[in-house]
N, C-alpha and C positions, 0 to 999 in steps of 0.2 A: 504494500500499499504506500502510495506517495502522497504526502500531505496529511494534515491533522484530521480528526473527526470533530465536527461541529455538533454539539449536543444542545438542541433547542429545547428549552425547559430543563436544562441541566442542573439548576439549583433546587429542583423539586425532589420529592421522595424517591421515585425511580431514577431520576436524573443523576442524583448524587452517587447512587450505587453504580450506575452505568459509567460515570466518569472514573470511579475507583477501579472498576473492572478493566476499563481501557488502559489505565495506568499500569495495572498488574500485568497486562499483556504487552507492555512496552510501547503502547501507542500514545500519541499526543492527543489530548482532548482540550477543546476550547468550549466554554459554556456561553450560550446566548440565552439571556433570560430578561425578564422585565426589570425596569429600573428599581434599584434597591435590593437586588438579589446577590450582590457580591458577598455579603456576610454569611449568606446561607449556602454558599458554594463549598465544595470539598477541597480541603488542603490549599495548595498554592496554585491551583489551576487558574488559567487566564479566563476572565469573564468579560464579555462584551454585552452591555446593557441595551435593550431596545424592545420594541413590541413586534411580535410575530404578525400581528394584524397590519402593521405598516410595512409594506413590501420594501420600501426604501431602506428601513433599518436593517432588515435581514440581508438585503442586496449589498449594503455597505460592508457588513460583516463577512459575507462570502468573498467579496472582492478583496478584502484585506488579508484573509488567511488562506484562501484557495483550498477548501477542504476536499479530501478524497471521498468522504461520506458525510451526509447529514443524518443524524439520528434525531427524529422529530418527536418530542414527548409532550409538547405544550398542550394543555387543555384547560378550559375555563373552570375555576373553582372559587367559590365565595369563601371568605375566611372561616376556617374551622368546619366547613361542610363538605360532604362527599361530592364527587363529581356529578353523580346522577341527580342528587338533590339540588345542587347548584344550577345545573342546566334547566331543571324544572322551574326554578325561581326566576331565572333570567334567560329565556331561550335566545334572545337576540345576541346577548353577550357570548353565550355558548357557541352560537353559530359563527360569529365573527372570529373567535379564537380557534375553534375546532375545525372549521371548514375553510374560511377565508385564509387563515394562517397556513393551512396545508396547501391551498392553491398557490399562495405566494412562494412557498418552498418549492413546489413542483415547477413553477414557471422559471425560477432562478436555476434550479437543478438542470432543467432542460437546456438552458443557454450555456451553463458551465460544464455540462456533461458529468454531473456529480450524482452518485448513488444516493437514494433516499430510503431510509428505514423508518417507518411511521408506526406509532403505537395505536392500534385499534383496540378492540375489546370483545370478549365473548358475550357481552350483553347484547350483541347484535342478534343472537338467536331467539327464537320464540320459546315459549314454555316447554319443558321437557316432555310433556304428554303429547306434544304435536309431532314427535319423532319416534321412530321405531328403533330404540336403543341409542347408542352413542352417536354423536354427530361428527362430521368432518367438514372440510372447507367447501365441499360441493353441496352441502345441504342448504336449503332455502333459509333465509333469515327472516326474522319477524320482530323488529325492535319494539320495545314496550315503553320507551322513555325518549325524551328529547336527546339526552346524551347518546343513547344507543343509535338514534336516527342520524346524528351527526357522524357517527362512526361508519354506518352503512354508506352514507353519502361519500365519506372520505375514501372508503374502499373502492367505490365505483369510480371516483375521480382518479385513483391510482391506476385502475385498469385502463381508463381512457387515455391517460397520459403515457402509459406504456405502449398501448396499441396504436395510438394516433400520432404521438410525438416522440416516441423512442426514449422516454425517460426511464432509467433503470430504478424502479421504485417498488417497494413491497410494504404491505400492511401486516404487522405482527399482532395477533390476537392473544394476549396473555390471559390466562384464567385469573381467578381472584388472587391479586398480589398482596402479600402481607409480609411484615417484618419490621425491624426497628426503624424509627424515623418517619412513620406514617403521620402526615400532617393534618389529616381530616378524619371525620367520623363516618366512614363508610360501613358497609355491612360486615366487614371483617374486623371492625374495631374491637369487638369482644375478645378476639384472639390476642391482640396486643394488650388489652386490659389484664388478662390473666398472667401474661408474662411480666408485666410491670409489677403486678401484685406479688408474684413469686420472688421477684428480684429485691424488692424493698419492704416486703412484709406489710404492705398496706392492704387492708381488706377491700374486696371487690365482689360485687354480685353480678353474675352473668346469667343469661337464659340457657335453658337446656335445648339441645338441638341434635337430632340424629340424622338429619338430611345430609347425604353425601355431597360434598363440594369438591370440585377440581380446584386445588390450591397450587400456587407457585410462590416459593420463597423469593423475596425481593432480589437476593443475590443471583438466583437462577434466572429471574426475569431479566436482570442486567446482562447476564451471560448470553441469554438468547438473542438479545439485540446485537451484542458483539459478534456472535456467530453469524448473524445475518449480514453484518457489516463486512465480514471477511470472506464470506462464501463465494465460490467461483461464479455461481449463478443463483438467482433468487426468484421464487415464485411470486405471483402478485399478492397472495394471501397465505399466511401460515399460522396455525394455532400452536401456542407454546404452553405446556403445563408441567406440573411437578408430580403431584400425588393426590389421591382422593382421601379426604378426611372430613369428619363432621366436627361441630363445636365440641360435642361430648368427647370425641377422640382426642382433640387438642387438650382439653382439660385433664383427661386421664394421663396424657403424656407429661404435662406440666407437673402434676402431682406425683408422678413416678420419679421425676428428677428433683422436685422440691416437695417432699411429703407434707411439710407443715405450711405450705402456701395458703393464706387465708382467703380462699375462693369459695363463695357461697353461690348456690344455684336457686333461681327464682323465676318461675314462668317458663314459657316456651318461645323459642325464636320463631319468627314468622317464616313460613316456607318460601324460598326464593324461586323454586321451580327451574333452576338452571339445568340444562342437559349436560351430561358428561361428554367429554371430547375424546376423539381418536388422535393420538399424537404421531401418527404414521409419517406425515410429511415432514414434521420437525425432525424426526429421527433420521430421515433420509438426507437431510441437509447436514446433519452432524451434531445436532443439539442433544445432549444427554444431561438431565438435571443432576446436580451434585448434592442436593439436600433432600433427604426424606423428612418425615415428620420429626423423628427423634433428633436428627442433626439440626433441623430448623429451630427447635425449642432450645437446644443447647447453645446454639450460636446467638439467638436472641437474648438469652440470659446473660451470656458473656458481654454482649454489646451494652446492655443496661447496666451491668456492674461497672464496666469501663466508664460509662457516662457519669455514674455516681462518683467514681474515684476521681475523675478529672475535674468535677465541679465541687468537690468537697473542700 
């Protein structure tokens, strides 16, 4: 690879882990993120501030560093809220960031002949009962939220720019991403709550849930993006996942590693109805998750302990 990797949204939850993974692989990463994001970035990485919705901001950044790959992770989020809830609250802002921002990236990448790896979502799928078993990239989508609809439109834009304009671009659909540093209260927040409780002995109450979820630990989600950045060729859409677990499974693993964690259970988690996914295409590209449930819990605990040590 010749040139750095520009991580759009690199100061966010998944972005920071992606920058760290790029560094681990010996690759130069440059962050492009909204104004005020420098302090949120990982380590000594270079940060260029700007708005992805302003094509001129992104164009100036690309012209300055000439990236070999653009990893585009920017998505609209209101402070402290999950991406789905944020988009429902302000559909126009979500569309500008999630869709117009992607169009700006694809236009620039087409002129610069730069690969684009864009973060989509498995929320594009319809409820699990609409499918006969697990789903793959060929199954019809059925978005149930504004956020998911912006991801469907983004995937179609990527297909169009590939087919009509020759842009080398791909949409990566990670399953539910969880891990240390999550900045918003999405559906996976209860998982992090249990790990924080186990690490600092602070009581927490979480709902019970036996519904199986396809989860991917954030470090594996970052790895999947790096694999796509480096692959010889990339498909237009690929689903990335780690392992299947329910809220109850995560709680049992946390208690197995920290038996005295003050975790209480009250009520039942609402059913999400997400279909489970077939990882076949991701495996053919060379992605193999490094974290199962046990290792994810151990790594999260270590990260929280380190955070407490450095802030003490």
